[in-house]
N, C-alpha and C positions, 0 to 999 in steps of 0.2 A: 503494499499499499504505498502510494507517494503521499510526500506532504499536504498537496493538493487535494488530494481523495479525503486525509484526513481535515485537512479544513472546511471542505465541503459537508463533512459529517457535524463537524462543529458548528456551522452555519447550519446545518438541518436540526441542531439540538436547541441551537436558540431560537429557532422560528417556533417550533414547536412550544417553547417556555411560554414564549411572549403570545402565542393563541390561547394556549391554555390558562392566563395570568388574564386576559381580555375575558374569555369565558366566566372568570369568577367572578370580575366585575360585572359583566353583565346578567349572571344568575342571581348573582348579589342585590341587585336593581329590579330584578324580576321580568329582565328583558327575555331572557330565555325561562321556557316553561318545562316544568316537569324534572327529569332529573339528570345530573352532570359529574360524572365520573371521569376526573381527573386521575392525570397521570405526572404530574408536577414532582421532579424528583427521580424520574424514571425516563427521561426522553432518551438515554442511550439505547434502554431497551427498545422504543418503539421505533427509535433511527437503524439501530444494528438491525432487528427483524427485518424490516422493509428493505435495507439495503442485501440482506442475506438470501431473500427470496428475487430482490432483482436482479441478483446474480446467479438465479438458477437454481439456488435451494430449496427442496420441498419439504413440506412438514411431514412428519410421519404420517400422518393421517393420509395427506395426498397422495404421500408416493404406494400407502397401503391401498386406495383407491384403484389408483392406477394397477398395480399388482392385481387385485381383484376382477377386475375389468378384462385384464390380459388373461386371466384364469391361474395365475400363479399362486394364488390363496383364495380366503374366503371373506364376505363381508364381515361375517361373523367373527374371524379370525382379528380383522383390521379393529373391529371396533372393542375386541377384549384386551388388546394391547396399549388400543391408546386410550381407555378408560381405566388401566390399572392406577394404582396409587402409587 
């Protein structure tokens, strides 16, 4: 990963933080209705997961479904494995 890549990820994290801080303001002012689930302090998780998916990484669930469709496993096995603690 280059320095430019790292700077890009940092900027993405800062953008997520600013967005969420604005959501808090709007929710507190009753401009946003319902419930707001924030990830303030978890920006690296959001940005990192998004980047991994963009780079082609599959979640265990998605990979399992593809294998089930290809006949390499069953849906039941995918659900069993992805729901285990």
